[in-house]
C-alpha positions in Angstrom: -44.6 22.5 5.5 -43.1 24.7 2.7 -39.6 25.9 1.9 -37.8 29.1 0.9 -34.0 29.3 -0.5 -32.9 29.2 3.0 -35.9 27.9 5.5 -37.9 25.1 6.0 -41.5 26.2 7.7 -43.1 23.3 9.2 -45.3 22.5 12.3 -43.7 22.4 15.7 -43.1 18.7 16.8 -42.8 17.3 20.4 -38.9 17.0 20.0 -38.9 20.9 19.5 -40.1 21.3 23.0 -36.7 21.3 25.0 -35.0 23.9 22.5 -38.1 26.1 22.7 -38.4 26.1 26.4 -34.6 27.0 26.6 -35.4 30.0 24.2 -38.4 31.0 26.1 -36.4 31.2 29.2 -33.9 33.8 27.6 -35.0 37.2 28.5 -33.2 39.0 25.5 -34.8 36.5 23.2 -38.3 37.2 24.9 -38.0 41.0 25.4 -40.9 41.8 23.1 -42.8 38.6 23.7 -45.3 37.8 26.5 -43.6 36.3 29.7 -43.3 32.4 28.9 -41.4 30.5 31.5 -43.7 27.7 32.4 -43.5 24.4 30.5 -47.4 24.8 29.5 -46.6 28.1 28.1 -43.7 26.6 26.0 -45.9 23.8 24.8 -48.6 26.4 23.6 -46.3 28.5 21.7 -46.2 28.4 18.0 -43.1 30.0 16.7 -39.3 29.8 17.3 -36.7 32.7 17.8 -33.2 32.1 18.5 -30.7 34.8 18.7 -28.2 33.5 16.3 -30.6 33.9 13.5 -31.5 37.6 14.2 -30.9 40.2 11.5 -30.6 37.9 8.6 -33.9 38.5 7.0 -35.4 35.2 8.2 -38.5 36.6 9.5 -39.2 38.7 6.3 -38.5 35.7 4.1 -40.7 33.5 6.1 -43.6 36.0 6.0 -43.2 36.6 2.3 -43.3 32.6 1.8 -46.3 32.3 4.2 -48.1 34.7 1.9 -47.3 33.0 -1.1 -48.3 29.7 0.4 -51.6 31.1 1.6 -52.3 32.8 -1.7 -51.4 29.7 -3.9 -53.0 27.0 -1.4 -56.3 28.6 -0.5 -57.0 31.1 -3.4 -56.6 34.2 -1.2 -55.0 37.2 -2.7 -55.2 39.6 0.3 -54.7 39.1 3.7 -53.7 41.3 6.9 -50.8 40.6 9.1 -50.3 42.6 12.5 -47.2 42.7 14.3 -47.0 44.3 17.8 -43.9 45.2 19.6 
């Protein structure tokens, strides 16, 4: 787990399931993501997206924090991130 000024990034826990499953059934939320409607798909998913948080820079902030975390924790100064849409 690590934090930014506005975010707490942590592993998804069992108690997150219902909210994630609800989000994954929303076509607008999932328009650029593989079709996830079955409960098993939700269980396998590892990130959260919620419309009320769109366009606020949270993804950018999380990505920057993830880079800093990896760099400082594993002494890796360079890595590549691929985004497909």
